[in-house]
DODRENTI-357712 format. One record per residue (C-alpha): z, x negated, y negated. Coordinates in Angstrom, 3 decimals. Layout:
BEGIN
ATOM         w         u         v
ATOM         Z         X         Y
...
% end
This chain:
BEGIN
ATOM         w         u         v
ATOM     0.000     0.000     0.000
ATOM    -1.090    -1.458    -3.333
ATOM     1.804    -2.753    -5.382
ATOM     4.477    -1.480    -2.993
ATOM     6.072    -4.908    -2.686
ATOM     6.525    -5.091    -6.479
ATOM     8.258    -1.765    -6.792
ATOM    12.038    -1.370    -6.436
ATOM    13.203    -0.027    -3.081
ATOM    13.747     3.700    -2.759
ATOM    17.477     3.209    -2.241
ATOM    17.773     1.092    -5.391
ATOM    15.782     3.602    -7.436
ATOM    17.856     6.545    -6.245
ATOM    21.097     4.694    -6.855
ATOM    20.049     3.999   -10.432
ATOM    18.782     7.521   -11.040
ATOM    21.892     9.357    -9.872
ATOM    24.543     7.143   -11.447
ATOM    26.188    10.002   -13.321
ATOM    28.816     7.956   -15.242
ATOM    26.032     6.416   -17.328
ATOM    24.452     9.712   -18.254
ATOM    26.365    10.012   -21.531
ATOM    25.067     6.673   -22.776
ATOM    21.538     7.538   -21.685
ATOM    21.675    10.846   -23.522
ATOM    23.043     9.170   -26.657
ATOM    20.321     6.509   -26.647
ATOM    17.603     9.066   -25.979
ATOM    18.936    11.307   -28.730
ATOM    18.804     8.350   -31.102
ATOM    15.129     7.787   -30.333
ATOM    14.466    11.528   -30.598
ATOM    16.039    11.548   -34.038
ATOM    14.014     8.524   -35.112
ATOM    10.793    10.184   -33.975
ATOM    11.687    13.484   -35.626
ATOM    12.760    11.767   -38.837
ATOM     9.466     9.881   -39.017
ATOM     7.462    13.033   -38.312
ATOM     9.561    15.045   -40.765
ATOM     9.218    12.514   -43.551
ATOM     5.495    12.408   -42.947
ATOM     5.381    16.187   -43.169
ATOM     7.265    16.147   -46.470
ATOM     4.932    13.545   -47.957
ATOM     1.876    15.484   -46.799
ATOM     3.235    18.829   -48.019
ATOM     4.063    17.530   -51.486
ATOM     0.779    15.630   -51.776
ATOM    -1.784    18.197   -50.638
ATOM    -0.007    21.531   -51.347
ATOM     0.572    24.638   -49.192
ATOM    -3.107    25.429   -48.521
ATOM    -4.107    22.057   -47.071
ATOM    -0.728    21.801   -45.325
ATOM    -1.594    25.094   -43.657
ATOM    -4.977    23.754   -42.554
ATOM    -3.254    20.703   -41.065
ATOM    -0.797    22.976   -39.231
ATOM    -3.656    25.045   -37.813
ATOM    -5.581    22.002   -36.593
ATOM    -2.582    20.372   -34.948
ATOM    -1.591    23.688   -33.335
ATOM    -5.006    24.036   -31.684
ATOM    -4.918    20.346   -30.765
ATOM    -1.625    20.978   -28.990
ATOM    -3.197    23.807   -27.001
ATOM    -6.051    21.502   -25.967
ATOM    -3.579    18.885   -24.744
ATOM    -1.653    21.466   -22.760
ATOM    -4.765    22.782   -21.001
ATOM    -6.285    19.388   -20.289
ATOM    -2.974    17.929   -19.156
ATOM    -2.680    20.416   -16.264
ATOM     1.102    20.057   -16.222
ATOM     0.752    16.446   -15.093
ATOM     3.332    14.854   -17.453
ATOM     6.139    16.772   -15.723
ATOM     4.568    16.320   -12.280
ATOM     4.368    12.557   -12.790
ATOM     7.963    12.289   -13.901
ATOM     9.078    14.316   -10.876
ATOM     7.126    12.349    -8.260
ATOM     7.721     8.883    -9.692
ATOM    11.447     9.677    -9.541
ATOM    11.244    11.320    -6.125
ATOM     8.886     8.832    -4.421
ATOM     9.171     5.499    -6.311
ATOM     7.392     3.439    -3.646
ATOM     4.112     5.268    -4.379
ATOM     4.554     5.390    -8.143
ATOM     1.414     3.373    -8.932
ATOM    -0.762     5.647    -6.850
ATOM     0.724     8.755    -8.431
ATOM     0.033     7.393   -11.921
ATOM    -3.576     6.463   -11.139
ATOM    -4.308     9.740    -9.367
ATOM    -2.793    11.871   -12.110
ATOM    -4.709     9.938   -14.756
ATOM    -7.997    10.603   -12.960
ATOM    -7.191    14.313   -12.705
ATOM    -6.439    14.555   -16.428
ATOM    -9.590    12.656   -17.358
ATOM   -11.716    15.197   -15.510
ATOM   -10.214    18.297   -17.090
ATOM    -9.670    16.508   -20.386
ATOM   -13.371    15.832   -20.768
ATOM   -14.121    19.523   -20.391
ATOM   -11.487    20.406   -22.982
ATOM   -12.804    17.741   -25.359
ATOM   -16.368    19.083   -25.288
ATOM   -15.189    22.688   -25.616
ATOM   -12.953    21.868   -28.583
ATOM   -15.688    20.076   -30.494
ATOM   -18.098    22.972   -29.924
ATOM   -15.498    25.521   -31.075
ATOM   -14.545    23.570   -34.207
ATOM   -16.830    25.480   -36.634
ATOM   -15.518    28.820   -35.348
ATOM   -11.877    27.803   -35.713
ATOM   -12.597    26.461   -39.199
ATOM   -14.263    29.730   -40.320
ATOM   -17.411    27.759   -41.101
ATOM   -15.731    25.494   -43.664
ATOM   -17.381    22.101   -43.139
ATOM   -14.428    19.985   -44.293
ATOM   -11.978    21.788   -42.016
ATOM   -14.455    21.726   -39.124
ATOM   -14.592    17.935   -39.427
ATOM   -10.809    17.860   -39.189
ATOM   -10.904    19.825   -35.922
ATOM   -13.500    17.427   -34.495
ATOM   -11.381    14.402   -35.407
ATOM    -8.391    15.896   -33.618
ATOM   -10.247    17.066   -30.515
ATOM   -12.053    13.732   -30.310
ATOM    -8.684    12.066   -29.761
ATOM    -7.683    14.249   -26.815
ATOM    -8.940    11.881   -24.084
ATOM    -6.753     9.111   -25.501
ATOM    -3.777    11.461   -25.414
ATOM    -4.429    12.450   -21.784
ATOM    -4.634     8.852   -20.564
ATOM    -1.599     7.923   -22.635
ATOM     0.419    10.765   -21.100
ATOM    -0.150     9.415   -17.580
ATOM     1.500     6.129   -18.532
ATOM     4.122     7.451   -20.934
ATOM     5.694    10.099   -18.707
ATOM     5.763     7.947   -15.606
ATOM     8.028     5.656   -17.632
ATOM    10.495     8.509   -18.107
ATOM    11.360     8.312   -14.413
ATOM    11.178     4.525   -14.026
ATOM    12.586     3.041   -17.249
ATOM    14.096     5.420   -19.798
ATOM    14.484     2.681   -22.421
ATOM    10.797     1.768   -22.361
ATOM     9.849     5.452   -22.371
ATOM    11.908     5.987   -25.498
ATOM    10.285     3.063   -27.293
ATOM     6.750     4.098   -26.340
ATOM     7.036     7.701   -27.412
ATOM     8.704     6.885   -30.749
ATOM     5.988     4.363   -31.592
ATOM     3.396     6.972   -32.586
ATOM     5.421     8.885   -35.205
ATOM     6.844     5.644   -36.642
ATOM     3.391     4.128   -37.033
ATOM     2.179     7.422   -38.516
ATOM     4.806     7.509   -41.253
ATOM     4.022     3.911   -42.182
ATOM     0.345     4.814   -42.529
ATOM     1.197     8.003   -44.474
ATOM     3.284     6.043   -46.966
ATOM     0.504     3.490   -47.482
ATOM    -2.138     6.206   -47.983
ATOM     0.179     8.120   -50.313
ATOM     0.768     5.065   -52.466
ATOM    -2.990     4.425   -52.588
ATOM    -3.628     8.111   -53.426
ATOM    -5.778     8.418   -50.319
ATOM    -3.673    10.898   -48.325
ATOM    -6.057    13.749   -47.505
ATOM    -6.475    16.150   -44.591
ATOM    -9.109    14.000   -42.880
ATOM    -7.205    10.758   -43.410
ATOM    -4.025    12.310   -42.008
ATOM    -5.940    13.257   -38.850
ATOM    -7.487     9.783   -38.602
ATOM    -3.940     8.402   -38.672
ATOM    -3.098    10.698   -35.746
ATOM    -6.057     9.326   -33.775
ATOM    -5.404     5.652   -34.474
ATOM    -1.676     5.824   -33.726
ATOM    -2.338     7.583   -30.414
ATOM    -4.659     4.721   -29.424
ATOM    -1.961     2.176   -30.302
ATOM     0.624     4.180   -28.363
ATOM    -1.674     4.191   -25.322
ATOM    -1.889     0.401   -25.414
ATOM     1.870     0.074   -25.660
ATOM     2.420     2.525   -22.806
ATOM    -0.003     0.706   -20.505
ATOM     1.629    -2.635   -21.199
ATOM     5.057    -1.156   -20.438
ATOM     3.774     0.311   -17.180
ATOM     2.426    -3.064   -16.071
ATOM     5.828    -4.629   -16.724
ATOM     7.577    -1.949   -14.640
ATOM     5.189    -1.946   -11.649
ATOM     3.592     1.386   -12.550
ATOM     0.126    -0.067   -13.189
ATOM    -2.475    -0.884   -12.122
ATOM    -2.907     1.449    -9.185
ATOM    -5.543     3.172    -7.095
ATOM    -6.431     6.840    -6.822
ATOM    -5.340     8.440    -3.542
ATOM    -6.910    11.760    -2.615
ATOM    -3.858    12.678    -0.538
ATOM    -1.714    12.741    -3.673
ATOM    -3.887    15.251    -5.512
ATOM    -2.406    18.213    -3.675
ATOM     1.296    17.611    -4.455
ATOM     0.498    16.636    -8.053
ATOM    -1.712    19.687    -8.488
ATOM     0.875    21.993    -6.896
ATOM     3.684    20.882    -9.184
ATOM     1.324    20.689   -12.147
ATOM     0.015    24.193   -11.484
ATOM     3.527    25.595   -11.556
ATOM     4.181    23.615   -14.723
ATOM     0.990    24.776   -16.443
ATOM     1.847    28.367   -15.545
ATOM     5.099    27.795   -17.407
ATOM     3.518    25.816   -20.236
ATOM     0.844    28.389   -21.012
ATOM     3.226    31.185   -21.989
ATOM     5.598    28.613   -23.485
ATOM     2.775    27.426   -25.713
ATOM     2.064    31.036   -26.607
ATOM     5.695    31.425   -27.635
ATOM     5.654    28.159   -29.589
ATOM     2.134    28.183   -31.031
ATOM     0.725    31.715   -30.904
ATOM     2.393    32.579   -34.179
ATOM     0.654    29.732   -36.024
ATOM    -2.589    30.198   -34.103
ATOM    -2.793    33.862   -35.090
ATOM    -1.686    33.181   -38.660
ATOM    -4.375    30.493   -38.938
ATOM    -6.958    33.233   -38.482
ATOM    -5.302    36.154   -40.304
ATOM    -3.338    35.030   -43.367
ATOM    -4.052    32.726   -46.334
ATOM    -3.597    29.026   -45.574
ATOM    -0.772    28.806   -48.131
ATOM     1.255    31.408   -46.208
ATOM     0.757    29.446   -43.013
ATOM     1.821    26.285   -44.837
ATOM     5.139    27.890   -45.855
ATOM     5.673    29.254   -42.362
ATOM     4.992    25.808   -40.861
ATOM     7.661    24.307   -43.120
ATOM    10.190    26.944   -42.021
ATOM     9.394    26.238   -38.375
ATOM     9.695    22.480   -38.832
ATOM    13.130    22.827   -40.437
ATOM    14.500    25.054   -37.679
ATOM    13.330    22.484   -35.114
ATOM    15.658    19.815   -36.516
ATOM    18.210    20.164   -33.652
ATOM    15.536    19.640   -30.989
ATOM    15.600    15.808   -31.068
ATOM    19.353    15.819   -30.405
ATOM    19.419    18.625   -27.865
ATOM    16.298    17.734   -25.885
ATOM    17.781    14.336   -25.011
ATOM    20.053    16.154   -22.567
ATOM    17.082    17.527   -20.649
ATOM    15.096    14.284   -20.963
ATOM    17.814    12.413   -19.093
ATOM    18.810    15.160   -16.641
ATOM    15.301    15.987   -15.396
ATOM    14.462    12.708   -13.592
ATOM    18.033    12.314   -12.347
ATOM    17.977    15.740   -10.725
ATOM    14.504    15.084    -9.306
ATOM    15.717    11.843    -7.684
ATOM    18.528    13.572    -5.791
ATOM    17.890    14.323    -2.143
ATOM    20.133    17.383    -2.424
ATOM    22.330    18.826    -5.199
ATOM    26.116    18.583    -5.196
ATOM    29.024    20.259    -6.936
ATOM    28.741    17.595    -9.643
ATOM    25.188    18.791   -10.256
ATOM    26.451    22.289   -10.994
ATOM    29.103    20.984   -13.405
ATOM    26.518    18.868   -15.205
ATOM    24.239    21.882   -15.581
ATOM    27.002    23.960   -17.140
ATOM    27.928    21.240   -19.625
ATOM    24.267    20.658   -20.510
ATOM    23.690    24.320   -21.347
ATOM    26.895    24.775   -23.342
ATOM    26.458    21.467   -25.141
ATOM    22.862    22.206   -26.142
ATOM    23.693    25.647   -27.519
ATOM    26.721    24.425   -29.440
ATOM    24.910    21.417   -30.903
ATOM    21.955    23.511   -32.087
ATOM    24.170    26.147   -33.695
ATOM    26.315    23.525   -35.433
ATOM    23.230    22.102   -37.132
ATOM    21.360    25.299   -37.970
ATOM    24.164    27.360   -39.499
ATOM    24.737    24.942   -42.431
ATOM    20.979    24.517   -42.860
ATOM    20.423    28.270   -43.114
ATOM    23.312    28.603   -45.553
ATOM    21.882    26.016   -47.917
ATOM    18.180    26.750   -47.401
ATOM    17.808    28.590   -50.722
ATOM    18.456    25.327   -52.561
ATOM    17.299    22.754   -49.996
ATOM    13.738    23.966   -49.391
ATOM    12.513    23.979   -53.039
ATOM    14.328    20.709   -53.712
ATOM    12.735    18.853   -50.801
ATOM     9.278    20.427   -50.572
ATOM     8.700    21.859   -54.044
ATOM     8.914    25.281   -55.683
ATOM     5.713    26.419   -53.979
ATOM     7.563    26.560   -50.653
ATOM    10.412    28.882   -51.739
ATOM     8.803    31.633   -49.668
ATOM     9.740    29.689   -46.540
ATOM    13.447    30.428   -47.019
ATOM    13.528    34.018   -45.645
ATOM    11.380    32.879   -42.730
ATOM    13.859    30.109   -41.964
ATOM    16.713    32.636   -41.863
ATOM    14.849    34.756   -39.320
ATOM    13.851    31.762   -37.208
ATOM    17.293    30.111   -37.050
ATOM    18.755    32.186   -34.170
ATOM    15.519    31.726   -32.257
ATOM    15.752    27.973   -32.766
ATOM    19.152    27.963   -31.031
ATOM    17.623    29.897   -28.125
ATOM    14.663    27.496   -28.044
ATOM    16.792    24.343   -27.998
ATOM    19.049    25.621   -25.240
ATOM    16.024    26.979   -23.364
ATOM    14.303    23.595   -23.347
ATOM    17.308    21.985   -21.694
ATOM    17.644    24.854   -19.213
ATOM    13.963    24.520   -18.343
ATOM    14.369    20.787   -17.676
ATOM    17.313    21.512   -15.398
ATOM    15.239    23.999   -13.414
ATOM    12.294    21.599   -13.169
ATOM    14.590    18.868   -11.903
ATOM    15.846    21.301    -9.242
ATOM    12.197    21.834    -8.181
ATOM    12.072    25.343    -9.660
ATOM     9.284    25.059   -12.267
ATOM     7.972    28.469   -11.265
ATOM    11.165    30.092   -12.593
ATOM    10.412    28.560   -15.971
ATOM     6.901    29.976   -15.671
ATOM     8.167    33.509   -15.052
ATOM    10.641    33.304   -17.922
ATOM     8.065    32.019   -20.376
ATOM     5.549    34.585   -19.169
ATOM     7.931    37.437   -19.881
ATOM     8.710    35.954   -23.287
ATOM     4.995    35.645   -24.064
ATOM     4.583    39.377   -23.555
ATOM     7.261    40.001   -26.170
ATOM     5.554    37.519   -28.496
ATOM     2.167    39.206   -28.262
ATOM     3.449    42.759   -28.551
ATOM     5.775    42.111   -31.484
ATOM     3.345    39.867   -33.327
ATOM     0.450    42.277   -33.298
ATOM     2.637    45.340   -33.841
ATOM     4.486    43.924   -36.851
ATOM     1.873    41.681   -38.481
ATOM     0.046    44.554   -40.260
ATOM     3.378    45.919   -41.520
ATOM     5.376    42.929   -42.715
ATOM     2.926    40.042   -42.736
ATOM     3.987    36.505   -41.904
ATOM     7.598    37.535   -41.217
ATOM     6.320    39.226   -38.053
ATOM     5.685    35.807   -36.545
ATOM     9.273    34.745   -37.214
ATOM    10.696    37.886   -35.607
ATOM     8.400    37.640   -32.579
ATOM     9.333    33.990   -31.994
ATOM    13.078    34.599   -32.207
ATOM    12.991    37.511   -29.763
ATOM    10.719    35.651   -27.330
ATOM    12.922    32.552   -27.235
ATOM    15.961    34.728   -26.555
ATOM    14.250    36.521   -23.681
ATOM    13.109    33.258   -22.056
ATOM    16.572    31.700   -22.300
ATOM    18.309    34.753   -20.823
ATOM    16.036    34.807   -17.780
ATOM    16.253    31.065   -17.122
ATOM    20.047    31.054   -17.412
ATOM    20.325    33.960   -14.996
ATOM    18.259    32.089   -12.409
ATOM    19.944    28.720   -12.985
ATOM    23.432    30.106   -12.380
ATOM    22.232    31.721    -9.151
ATOM    20.987    28.435    -7.679
ATOM    23.300    27.116    -4.963
ATOM    25.544    24.172    -5.772
ATOM    24.317    22.590    -2.548
ATOM    20.765    22.283    -1.322
ATOM    19.362    25.294     0.477
ATOM    16.156    23.600     1.584
ATOM    13.945    25.878    -0.434
ATOM    11.824    25.249    -3.517
ATOM     9.246    27.060    -5.550
ATOM     6.648    24.335    -5.219
ATOM     4.991    23.989    -1.831
ATOM     6.760    21.344     0.222
ATOM     4.751    18.130     0.189
ATOM     4.375    16.309     3.485
ATOM     2.582    13.263     4.800
ATOM     1.866    10.299     2.545
ATOM     3.235    12.041    -0.523
ATOM     6.686    12.285     0.979
ATOM     8.915    15.317     1.390
ATOM    10.448    17.336    -1.418
% end
């Protein structure tokens, strides 16, 4: 087997992955990197918003929202599948990485061509905006390849994974500041920065994978089935999750003035401030749970603390933010964004549900129950669609805020109900088909 001698033994990998006493330090370090990435992205958003105004900021939000959908479709759920299998079967990690990369390249090419062809339609025929869509979609292949290396690192070396994923937003804010000082920060230049920094991140990720025996590797046809099975369950969950997270902005990009979408995007970005802190819990727990042969009573205790800690942390951050939003938003972004304040108030409870739901979803994925996340997000997506289209003609952009908050609450309630019903000890069952043969057993 190619590269098997260079990889750590399965026993060593499992021992490292399930060393629970170190989980607090891992979460703290990961949260620190999350905060750094969010701070860089947030500062970049502030600079862009103040430089180009609500209308262009809305166009940027629309383009990046559709770009996110393209990445979700082309990725086929492989980032989560890679993390799961590299943690579960470390001796075949190289082959999993290479095989997953090949799968994403195939579907990613289709998504790339489709996105470029649809650009004029999404841009309503506006040539400048259409060019922006093409710049973003043209970068998708780089993002797909980069994901295969980046998320395999999450299971093998959490420190390197943290550094790689924070590199893109940090490089972006540096470029934004330079362009801003040169008075060259425009919509197209902001999207070019996105493309260039993703290429640099890909290079960094590949180098890190070579140093941790995750690359190079060879494609193995026998690994396609387990990767596709887990990825299919993940994409079933991601599709409605993306609807819950992006449908509001996708619909608004086609139905309301760009300035209204720009204000809504600012409200959303502010309510997402707890995510970098809270998501670190799930980032660390997911591969550790996946590496366990069978759950224990300690697993159940960790799950309970993760859920309660994520909800409490999110609420502690959002309550003061909502209380001071009337003064904070105009001060930071400018008077033109004062209309974002009521939207932020509506979105704040939903942001608590979202943060806690992300951690709960990671816990379920680590327990090999991605299909439960899919069902929960699917139910939430129904609420999103119904409320959005029912309320949008009546109350305008506020309908998106209401729909998002309700949907996040529904998804969290269903996932929590299922998580608490999982046995504290392994029952031998999973929602993903059991993989056998060369791929190993789940």
